[in-house]
Structure formats: structure tokens, C-alpha cells
PyMOL Python script that loads the backbone (N, CA, C, O; Angstrom):
from pymol import cmd

cmd.read_pdbstr("""\
ATOM      1  N   MET A   1     -13.871  13.027  -1.049  1.00  0.00           N
ATOM      2  CA  MET A   1     -12.977  13.691  -0.321  1.00  0.00           C
ATOM      3  C   MET A   1     -12.795  11.766   0.945  1.00  0.00           C
ATOM      4  O   MET A   1     -11.958  11.356   1.749  1.00  0.00           O
ATOM      5  N   ASN A   2     -14.105  11.231   0.388  1.00  0.00           N
ATOM      6  CA  ASN A   2     -14.065  10.490   1.664  1.00  0.00           C
ATOM      7  C   ASN A   2     -13.872   8.792   0.756  1.00  0.00           C
ATOM      8  O   ASN A   2     -14.388   7.869   1.386  1.00  0.00           O
ATOM      9  N   LYS A   3     -13.396   8.507  -0.198  1.00  0.00           N
ATOM     10  CA  LYS A   3     -12.526   8.566  -1.881  1.00  0.00           C
ATOM     11  C   LYS A   3     -11.803   7.572  -0.917  1.00  0.00           C
ATOM     12  O   LYS A   3     -11.774   6.427  -0.466  1.00  0.00           O
ATOM     13  N   ILE A   4     -11.276   8.737  -0.920  1.00  0.00           N
ATOM     14  CA  ILE A   4      -9.958   9.062  -1.162  1.00  0.00           C
ATOM     15  C   ILE A   4      -9.258   7.994   0.377  1.00  0.00           C
ATOM     16  O   ILE A   4      -8.431   7.133   0.679  1.00  0.00           O
ATOM     17  N   ALA A   5     -10.374   8.901   0.935  1.00  0.00           N
ATOM     18  CA  ALA A   5      -9.358   8.028   2.568  1.00  0.00           C
ATOM     19  C   ALA A   5      -9.837   7.220   2.470  1.00  0.00           C
ATOM     20  O   ALA A   5      -8.861   6.609   2.907  1.00  0.00           O
ATOM     21  N   ALA A   6     -10.907   6.036   2.187  1.00  0.00           N
ATOM     22  CA  ALA A   6     -10.766   5.177   1.801  1.00  0.00           C
ATOM     23  C   ALA A   6      -9.605   5.033   1.333  1.00  0.00           C
ATOM     24  O   ALA A   6      -8.922   4.649   2.283  1.00  0.00           O
ATOM     25  N   VAL A   7      -8.984   5.113   0.444  1.00  0.00           N
ATOM     26  CA  VAL A   7      -8.129   4.190  -0.617  1.00  0.00           C
ATOM     27  C   VAL A   7      -6.455   4.698   0.615  1.00  0.00           C
ATOM     28  O   VAL A   7      -5.331   4.196   0.640  1.00  0.00           O
ATOM     29  N   LEU A   8      -6.825   5.401   1.119  1.00  0.00           N
ATOM     30  CA  LEU A   8      -5.129   5.019   2.169  1.00  0.00           C
ATOM     31  C   LEU A   8      -5.767   4.544   3.110  1.00  0.00           C
ATOM     32  O   LEU A   8      -5.046   3.708   3.654  1.00  0.00           O
ATOM     33  N   ALA A   9      -7.012   4.637   3.749  1.00  0.00           N
ATOM     34  CA  ALA A   9      -6.879   3.506   4.825  1.00  0.00           C
ATOM     35  C   ALA A   9      -6.604   2.163   4.462  1.00  0.00           C
ATOM     36  O   ALA A   9      -5.601   1.563   4.849  1.00  0.00           O
ATOM     37  N   SER A  10      -7.603   1.612   3.618  1.00  0.00           N
ATOM     38  CA  SER A  10      -6.542   0.403   3.313  1.00  0.00           C
ATOM     39  C   SER A  10      -5.939  -0.033   2.513  1.00  0.00           C
ATOM     40  O   SER A  10      -6.351  -1.128   2.132  1.00  0.00           O
ATOM     41  N   ALA A  11      -5.244   0.267   2.125  1.00  0.00           N
ATOM     42  CA  ALA A  11      -3.475   0.745   1.380  1.00  0.00           C
ATOM     43  C   ALA A  11      -2.624   0.661   2.540  1.00  0.00           C
ATOM     44  O   ALA A  11      -1.605  -0.026   2.608  1.00  0.00           O
ATOM     45  N   THR A  12      -3.285   1.689   3.811  1.00  0.00           N
ATOM     46  CA  THR A  12      -1.955   0.855   4.982  1.00  0.00           C
ATOM     47  C   THR A  12      -2.523   0.097   5.620  1.00  0.00           C
ATOM     48  O   THR A  12      -1.952   0.170   6.708  1.00  0.00           O
ATOM     49  N   LEU A  13      -3.699  -0.995   5.745  1.00  0.00           N
ATOM     50  CA  LEU A  13      -4.014  -1.430   6.458  1.00  0.00           C
ATOM     51  C   LEU A  13      -3.469  -2.932   5.621  1.00  0.00           C
ATOM     52  O   LEU A  13      -2.882  -3.447   6.573  1.00  0.00           O
ATOM     53  N   LEU A  14      -3.280  -4.053   4.323  1.00  0.00           N
ATOM     54  CA  LEU A  14      -2.873  -3.912   3.494  1.00  0.00           C
ATOM     55  C   LEU A  14      -1.234  -4.208   4.473  1.00  0.00           C
ATOM     56  O   LEU A  14      -0.957  -5.178   5.179  1.00  0.00           O
ATOM     57  N   SER A  15      -0.521  -3.166   4.213  1.00  0.00           N
ATOM     58  CA  SER A  15       0.714  -2.801   4.028  1.00  0.00           C
ATOM     59  C   SER A  15       0.947  -3.009   5.726  1.00  0.00           C
ATOM     60  O   SER A  15       1.979  -2.867   6.382  1.00  0.00           O
ATOM     61  N   LEU A  16      -0.316  -3.368   6.125  1.00  0.00           N
ATOM     62  CA  LEU A  16       0.219  -3.874   8.164  1.00  0.00           C
ATOM     63  C   LEU A  16       0.419  -4.900   8.845  1.00  0.00           C
ATOM     64  O   LEU A  16       0.997  -5.368   9.826  1.00  0.00           O
ATOM     65  N   ALA A  17      -0.864  -5.279   7.228  1.00  0.00           N
ATOM     66  CA  ALA A  17      -1.263  -6.942   7.002  1.00  0.00           C
ATOM     67  C   ALA A  17       0.138  -7.556   6.788  1.00  0.00           C
ATOM     68  O   ALA A  17       0.693  -8.191   7.684  1.00  0.00           O
ATOM     69  N   ALA A  18       0.542  -7.405   5.904  1.00  0.00           N
ATOM     70  CA  ALA A  18       1.729  -7.945   4.783  1.00  0.00           C
ATOM     71  C   ALA A  18       2.716  -7.983   6.004  1.00  0.00           C
ATOM     72  O   ALA A  18       2.842  -9.141   6.403  1.00  0.00           O
ATOM     73  N   CYS A  19       3.586  -6.913   6.846  1.00  0.00           N
ATOM     74  CA  CYS A  19       4.685  -6.891   7.254  1.00  0.00           C
ATOM     75  C   CYS A  19       4.075  -7.334   7.595  1.00  0.00           C
ATOM     76  O   CYS A  19       3.589  -7.508   6.477  1.00  0.00           O
ATOM     77  N   GLY A  20       2.958  -8.203   8.648  1.00  0.00           N
ATOM     78  CA  GLY A  20       3.302  -8.414   9.785  1.00  0.00           C
ATOM     79  C   GLY A  20       2.909 -10.777   9.785  1.00  0.00           C
ATOM     80  O   GLY A  20       2.537 -11.792  10.376  1.00  0.00           O
ATOM     81  N   GLU A  21       3.474 -10.067   8.485  1.00  0.00           N
ATOM     82  CA  GLU A  21       3.148 -11.848   8.368  1.00  0.00           C
ATOM     83  C   GLU A  21       4.087 -12.956   9.175  1.00  0.00           C
ATOM     84  O   GLU A  21       4.679 -12.496  10.151  1.00  0.00           O
ATOM     85  N   LYS A  22       4.176 -13.569   9.046  1.00  0.00           N
ATOM     86  CA  LYS A  22       5.332 -14.611   9.906  1.00  0.00           C
ATOM     87  C   LYS A  22       5.376 -15.392   9.484  1.00  0.00           C
ATOM     88  O   LYS A  22       4.439 -15.800   8.797  1.00  0.00           O
ATOM     89  N   PRO A  23       6.580 -16.105   9.662  1.00  0.00           N
ATOM     90  CA  PRO A  23       6.551 -17.861   8.788  1.00  0.00           C
ATOM     91  C   PRO A  23       5.623 -18.688  10.144  1.00  0.00           C
ATOM     92  O   PRO A  23       5.517 -18.548  11.363  1.00  0.00           O
ATOM     93  N   LYS A  24       5.177 -19.419   9.285  1.00  0.00           N
ATOM     94  CA  LYS A  24       4.869 -21.182  10.223  1.00  0.00           C
ATOM     95  C   LYS A  24       5.989 -22.190   9.987  1.00  0.00           C
ATOM     96  O   LYS A  24       6.983 -22.366  10.692  1.00  0.00           O
ATOM     97  N   ASP A  25       5.711 -22.694   9.085  1.00  0.00           N
ATOM     98  CA  ASP A  25       6.895 -23.964  10.118  1.00  0.00           C
ATOM     99  C   ASP A  25       8.245 -24.078   8.893  1.00  0.00           C
ATOM    100  O   ASP A  25       8.797 -25.127   8.559  1.00  0.00           O
ATOM    101  N   GLU A  26       8.530 -22.820   8.422  1.00  0.00           N
ATOM    102  CA  GLU A  26       9.251 -22.775   7.612  1.00  0.00           C
ATOM    103  C   GLU A  26      10.370 -21.407   7.736  1.00  0.00           C
ATOM    104  O   GLU A  26      11.035 -20.767   6.921  1.00  0.00           O
ATOM    105  N   THR A  27      10.124 -21.352   9.520  1.00  0.00           N
ATOM    106  CA  THR A  27      10.977 -20.188  10.031  1.00  0.00           C
ATOM    107  C   THR A  27      12.197 -20.498  10.048  1.00  0.00           C
ATOM    108  O   THR A  27      12.932 -19.752  10.694  1.00  0.00           O
ATOM    109  N   ASN A  28      12.940 -21.947   9.198  1.00  0.00           N
ATOM    110  CA  ASN A  28      14.288 -22.146   8.631  1.00  0.00           C
ATOM    111  C   ASN A  28      14.363 -21.524   7.651  1.00  0.00           C
ATOM    112  O   ASN A  28      15.320 -20.768   7.482  1.00  0.00           O
ATOM    113  N   ASN A  29      13.708 -21.616   7.033  1.00  0.00           N
ATOM    114  CA  ASN A  29      14.122 -21.948   5.210  1.00  0.00           C
ATOM    115  C   ASN A  29      14.078 -19.919   5.279  1.00  0.00           C
ATOM    116  O   ASN A  29      13.547 -19.030   5.946  1.00  0.00           O
ATOM    117  N   ALA A  30      15.042 -20.080   4.079  1.00  0.00           N
ATOM    118  CA  ALA A  30      15.864 -18.568   4.902  1.00  0.00           C
ATOM    119  C   ALA A  30      15.677 -17.864   3.064  1.00  0.00           C
ATOM    120  O   ALA A  30      16.181 -16.776   2.787  1.00  0.00           O
ATOM    121  N   ALA A  31      14.734 -18.872   1.779  1.00  0.00           N
ATOM    122  CA  ALA A  31      14.592 -18.817   0.590  1.00  0.00           C
ATOM    123  C   ALA A  31      12.586 -18.340   1.478  1.00  0.00           C
ATOM    124  O   ALA A  31      12.206 -17.338   0.873  1.00  0.00           O
ATOM    125  N   ALA A  32      11.800 -18.642   2.239  1.00  0.00           N
ATOM    126  CA  ALA A  32      10.742 -18.181   2.895  1.00  0.00           C
ATOM    127  C   ALA A  32      10.649 -17.405   3.600  1.00  0.00           C
ATOM    128  O   ALA A  32       9.447 -17.149   3.670  1.00  0.00           O
ATOM    129  N   VAL A  33      11.610 -16.316   4.741  1.00  0.00           N
ATOM    130  CA  VAL A  33      11.558 -15.698   4.788  1.00  0.00           C
ATOM    131  C   VAL A  33      11.684 -15.164   4.079  1.00  0.00           C
ATOM    132  O   VAL A  33      10.621 -14.543   4.109  1.00  0.00           O
ATOM    133  N   GLU A  34      12.634 -14.478   2.608  1.00  0.00           N
ATOM    134  CA  GLU A  34      13.609 -14.162   1.730  1.00  0.00           C
ATOM    135  C   GLU A  34      11.777 -12.816   0.888  1.00  0.00           C
ATOM    136  O   GLU A  34      11.438 -11.636   0.800  1.00  0.00           O
ATOM    137  N   ASN A  35      11.212 -14.457   0.479  1.00  0.00           N
ATOM    138  CA  ASN A  35      10.031 -13.627  -0.221  1.00  0.00           C
ATOM    139  C   ASN A  35       8.902 -13.806   1.277  1.00  0.00           C
ATOM    140  O   ASN A  35       7.683 -13.933   1.155  1.00  0.00           O
ATOM    141  N   ILE A  36       9.226 -13.793   1.882  1.00  0.00           N
ATOM    142  CA  ILE A  36       8.057 -13.370   2.954  1.00  0.00           C
ATOM    143  C   ILE A  36       7.956 -11.470   2.979  1.00  0.00           C
ATOM    144  O   ILE A  36       7.127 -10.570   2.847  1.00  0.00           O
ATOM    145  N   VAL A  37       9.209 -11.651   3.207  1.00  0.00           N
ATOM    146  CA  VAL A  37      10.255 -10.129   3.300  1.00  0.00           C
ATOM    147  C   VAL A  37      10.335  -8.988   1.877  1.00  0.00           C
ATOM    148  O   VAL A  37      10.721  -7.828   2.025  1.00  0.00           O
ATOM    149  N   GLU A  38       9.896  -9.561   0.504  1.00  0.00           N
ATOM    150  CA  GLU A  38      10.348  -9.130  -0.253  1.00  0.00           C
ATOM    151  C   GLU A  38       8.435  -8.965  -0.656  1.00  0.00           C
ATOM    152  O   GLU A  38       8.033  -8.297  -1.609  1.00  0.00           O
ATOM    153  N   ASN A  39       7.646  -9.618   0.165  1.00  0.00           N
ATOM    154  CA  ASN A  39       5.893 -10.021  -0.884  1.00  0.00           C
ATOM    155  C   ASN A  39       5.581  -8.766   0.615  1.00  0.00           C
ATOM    156  O   ASN A  39       4.486  -8.209   0.696  1.00  0.00           O
ATOM    157  N   ALA A  40       6.963  -8.427   1.915  1.00  0.00           N
ATOM    158  CA  ALA A  40       6.368  -7.417   2.318  1.00  0.00           C
ATOM    159  C   ALA A  40       6.653  -5.528   2.523  1.00  0.00           C
ATOM    160  O   ALA A  40       6.349  -4.404   2.923  1.00  0.00           O
ATOM    161  N   ALA A  41       7.170  -6.116   2.102  1.00  0.00           N
ATOM    162  CA  ALA A  41       8.006  -4.883   0.804  1.00  0.00           C
ATOM    163  C   ALA A  41       7.603  -3.949  -1.300  1.00  0.00           C
ATOM    164  O   ALA A  41       7.692  -2.815  -1.769  1.00  0.00           O
ATOM    165  N   ASN A  42       7.324  -4.880  -1.658  1.00  0.00           N
ATOM    166  CA  ASN A  42       6.015  -4.718  -2.551  1.00  0.00           C
ATOM    167  C   ASN A  42       4.688  -3.939  -1.796  1.00  0.00           C
ATOM    168  O   ASN A  42       4.666  -2.776  -2.200  1.00  0.00           O
ATOM    169  N   ALA A  43       3.950  -4.115  -1.155  1.00  0.00           N
ATOM    170  CA  ALA A  43       2.660  -4.499  -0.190  1.00  0.00           C
ATOM    171  C   ALA A  43       3.173  -3.086  -0.809  1.00  0.00           C
ATOM    172  O   ALA A  43       2.849  -2.371  -1.757  1.00  0.00           O
ATOM    173  N   VAL A  44       4.581  -3.050   0.693  1.00  0.00           N
ATOM    174  CA  VAL A  44       4.460  -1.247   1.306  1.00  0.00           C
ATOM    175  C   VAL A  44       4.396  -0.012   0.296  1.00  0.00           C
ATOM    176  O   VAL A  44       4.169   1.183   0.486  1.00  0.00           O
ATOM    177  N   GLU A  45       4.865  -1.229  -1.588  1.00  0.00           N
ATOM    178  CA  GLU A  45       5.029  -0.240  -2.424  1.00  0.00           C
ATOM    179  C   GLU A  45       4.068   0.047  -2.863  1.00  0.00           C
ATOM    180  O   GLU A  45       3.931   1.195  -3.287  1.00  0.00           O
ATOM    181  N   ASN A  46       3.060  -0.853  -2.933  1.00  0.00           N
ATOM    182  CA  ASN A  46       2.092  -1.117  -3.482  1.00  0.00           C
ATOM    183  C   ASN A  46       0.823  -0.085  -2.722  1.00  0.00           C
ATOM    184  O   ASN A  46      -0.289  -0.017  -3.246  1.00  0.00           O
ATOM    185  N   ALA A  47       1.163   0.707  -1.404  1.00  0.00           N
ATOM    186  CA  ALA A  47       0.483   1.500  -0.476  1.00  0.00           C
ATOM    187  C   ALA A  47       0.523   2.331  -0.956  1.00  0.00           C
ATOM    188  O   ALA A  47      -0.455   2.949  -1.376  1.00  0.00           O
ATOM    189  N   SER A  48       2.490   2.866  -1.145  1.00  0.00           N
ATOM    190  CA  SER A  48       2.729   4.019  -0.976  1.00  0.00           C
ATOM    191  C   SER A  48       2.580   4.093  -3.080  1.00  0.00           C
ATOM    192  O   SER A  48       2.839   5.291  -3.188  1.00  0.00           O
ATOM    193  N   ASN A  49       2.350   3.598  -4.601  1.00  0.00           N
ATOM    194  CA  ASN A  49       1.603   4.126  -5.400  1.00  0.00           C
ATOM    195  C   ASN A  49       0.504   4.179  -5.118  1.00  0.00           C
ATOM    196  O   ASN A  49       0.224   5.311  -5.511  1.00  0.00           O
ATOM    197  N   ALA A  50      -0.985   3.498  -4.422  1.00  0.00           N
ATOM    198  CA  ALA A  50      -2.080   3.659  -4.066  1.00  0.00           C
ATOM    199  C   ALA A  50      -2.622   5.372  -3.610  1.00  0.00           C
ATOM    200  O   ALA A  50      -3.762   5.837  -3.624  1.00  0.00           O
ATOM    201  N   VAL A  51      -1.121   6.121  -3.168  1.00  0.00           N
ATOM    202  CA  VAL A  51      -0.970   7.151  -1.419  1.00  0.00           C
ATOM    203  C   VAL A  51      -0.769   8.253  -2.807  1.00  0.00           C
ATOM    204  O   VAL A  51      -1.214   9.401  -2.807  1.00  0.00           O
ATOM    205  N   GLU A  52      -0.183   7.772  -3.689  1.00  0.00           N
ATOM    206  CA  GLU A  52      -0.030   8.903  -4.800  1.00  0.00           C
ATOM    207  C   GLU A  52      -1.451   9.394  -6.078  1.00  0.00           C
ATOM    208  O   GLU A  52      -1.654  10.538  -6.486  1.00  0.00           O
ATOM    209  N   ASN A  53      -2.316   8.011  -6.503  1.00  0.00           N
ATOM    210  CA  ASN A  53      -2.319   8.051  -6.815  1.00  0.00           C
ATOM    211  C   ASN A  53      -3.932   8.990  -6.115  1.00  0.00           C
ATOM    212  O   ASN A  53      -4.931   9.570  -6.540  1.00  0.00           O
ATOM    213  N   ALA A  54      -3.369   8.666  -5.005  1.00  0.00           N
ATOM    214  CA  ALA A  54      -4.905   9.608  -4.965  1.00  0.00           C
ATOM    215  C   ALA A  54      -4.297  11.267  -4.636  1.00  0.00           C
ATOM    216  O   ALA A  54      -4.778  12.394  -4.522  1.00  0.00           O
ATOM    217  N   SER A  55      -3.095  10.688  -4.580  1.00  0.00           N
ATOM    218  CA  SER A  55      -2.804  12.428  -4.448  1.00  0.00           C
ATOM    219  C   SER A  55      -2.596  13.187  -5.506  1.00  0.00           C
ATOM    220  O   SER A  55      -2.490  14.414  -5.521  1.00  0.00           O
ATOM    221  N   ASN A  56      -2.520  12.205  -6.686  1.00  0.00           N
ATOM    222  CA  ASN A  56      -2.686  12.600  -8.063  1.00  0.00           C
ATOM    223  C   ASN A  56      -4.677  12.951  -8.683  1.00  0.00           C
ATOM    224  O   ASN A  56      -4.930  13.864  -9.469  1.00  0.00           O
ATOM    225  N   ALA A  57      -5.825  11.972  -8.079  1.00  0.00           N
ATOM    226  CA  ALA A  57      -7.285  12.750  -8.383  1.00  0.00           C
ATOM    227  C   ALA A  57      -7.069  14.113  -7.737  1.00  0.00           C
ATOM    228  O   ALA A  57      -7.215  15.028  -8.548  1.00  0.00           O
ATOM    229  N   VAL A  58      -6.601  14.703  -5.855  1.00  0.00           N
ATOM    230  CA  VAL A  58      -6.811  15.415  -5.911  1.00  0.00           C
ATOM    231  C   VAL A  58      -6.785  16.625  -6.380  1.00  0.00           C
ATOM    232  O   VAL A  58      -7.428  17.674  -6.387  1.00  0.00           O
ATOM    233  N   GLU A  59      -5.523  15.984  -6.896  1.00  0.00           N
ATOM    234  CA  GLU A  59      -5.014  17.279  -7.403  1.00  0.00           C
ATOM    235  C   GLU A  59      -5.648  17.703  -8.784  1.00  0.00           C
ATOM    236  O   GLU A  59      -5.732  18.877  -9.147  1.00  0.00           O
ATOM    237  N   ASN A  60      -6.110  16.548  -9.558  1.00  0.00           N
ATOM    238  CA  ASN A  60      -6.945  16.424 -11.168  1.00  0.00           C
ATOM    239  C   ASN A  60      -8.122  17.700 -10.846  1.00  0.00           C
ATOM    240  O   ASN A  60      -8.515  18.654 -11.518  1.00  0.00           O
ATOM    241  N   THR A  61      -8.504  17.104  -9.246  1.00  0.00           N
ATOM    242  CA  THR A  61      -9.783  17.642  -8.493  1.00  0.00           C
ATOM    243  C   THR A  61     -10.381  18.979  -8.729  1.00  0.00           C
ATOM    244  O   THR A  61     -11.222  19.617  -9.361  1.00  0.00           O
ATOM    245  N   ALA A  62      -8.826  19.040  -7.256  1.00  0.00           N
ATOM    246  CA  ALA A  62      -8.792  20.406  -7.189  1.00  0.00           C
ATOM    247  C   ALA A  62      -8.270  21.713  -9.375  1.00  0.00           C
ATOM    248  O   ALA A  62      -8.703  22.830  -9.661  1.00  0.00           O
ATOM    249  N   ASN A  63      -7.632  21.110  -9.950  1.00  0.00           N
ATOM    250  CA  ASN A  63      -7.644  21.836 -11.503  1.00  0.00           C
ATOM    251  C   ASN A  63      -8.571  21.634 -12.457  1.00  0.00           C
ATOM    252  O   ASN A  63      -8.498  22.471 -13.357  1.00  0.00           O
ATOM    253  N   ALA A  64      -9.457  20.789 -12.593  1.00  0.00           N
ATOM    254  CA  ALA A  64     -10.717  20.547 -12.542  1.00  0.00           C
ATOM    255  C   ALA A  64     -11.986  21.464 -12.564  1.00  0.00           C
ATOM    256  O   ALA A  64     -12.789  21.771 -13.445  1.00  0.00           O
ATOM    257  N   SER A  65     -11.796  21.877 -10.822  1.00  0.00           N
ATOM    258  CA  SER A  65     -12.462  23.126 -10.193  1.00  0.00           C
ATOM    259  C   SER A  65     -12.107  24.443 -10.325  1.00  0.00           C
ATOM    260  O   SER A  65     -12.832  25.437 -10.314  1.00  0.00           O
ATOM    261  N   ASN A  66     -10.810  24.344 -10.461  1.00  0.00           N
ATOM    262  CA  ASN A  66      -9.929  25.980 -10.888  1.00  0.00           C
ATOM    263  C   ASN A  66     -10.379  26.221 -12.825  1.00  0.00           C
ATOM    264  O   ASN A  66     -10.797  27.302 -13.241  1.00  0.00           O
ATOM    265  N   ALA A  67     -10.180  25.037 -13.709  1.00  0.00           N
ATOM    266  CA  ALA A  67     -10.710  25.193 -14.935  1.00  0.00           C
ATOM    267  C   ALA A  67     -12.452  26.470 -14.760  1.00  0.00           C
ATOM    268  O   ALA A  67     -12.683  27.650 -15.024  1.00  0.00           O
ATOM    269  N   LYS A  68     -13.269  25.269 -14.167  1.00  0.00           N
ATOM    270  CA  LYS A  68     -14.678  26.184 -14.122  1.00  0.00           C
ATOM    271  C   LYS A  68     -14.869  27.657 -14.625  1.00  0.00           C
ATOM    272  O   LYS A  68     -15.966  28.205 -14.528  1.00  0.00           O
TER     273      LYS A  68
END
""", "prot")
cmd.dss("prot")
cmd.show_as("cartoon", "prot")
cmd.util.cbc("prot")
cmd.orient("prot")
């Protein structure tokens, strides 16, 4: 369970870090802002996938324990 908690925590931190990015000198550059938003969305999706993978790992472990 500790590994799963670590995966969830790191996925959450990565998504928060990506969402916290701010454009530097390109504040008025719509393409740069769009790219940052898209990267943040991808980070959130990656975090969601990490949570789903962790959930599947827990389910697989439970199934393996029940099979014994």
C-alpha cells in the first residue's frame, strides 16, 4: 500500500506543479498560453491514469489474495 500511496502523491504533485505554471515573458502570446493550458490538462490526465493504474494494482492484489 505504501507504493500505491507514493504513486498517488507523486501524481497529485505533478498535476499541481503543471497547473501552477505561469507564462513568463509570453503573457500576451496566445499560442504559448494555449500550450501551457494543454500541458496542464495532460498532466491532470496523466495523474488520473496513475490513480486508475494504482486502483487496478490494488484490485489485482486483492484478486490474487482471494485466489489462494
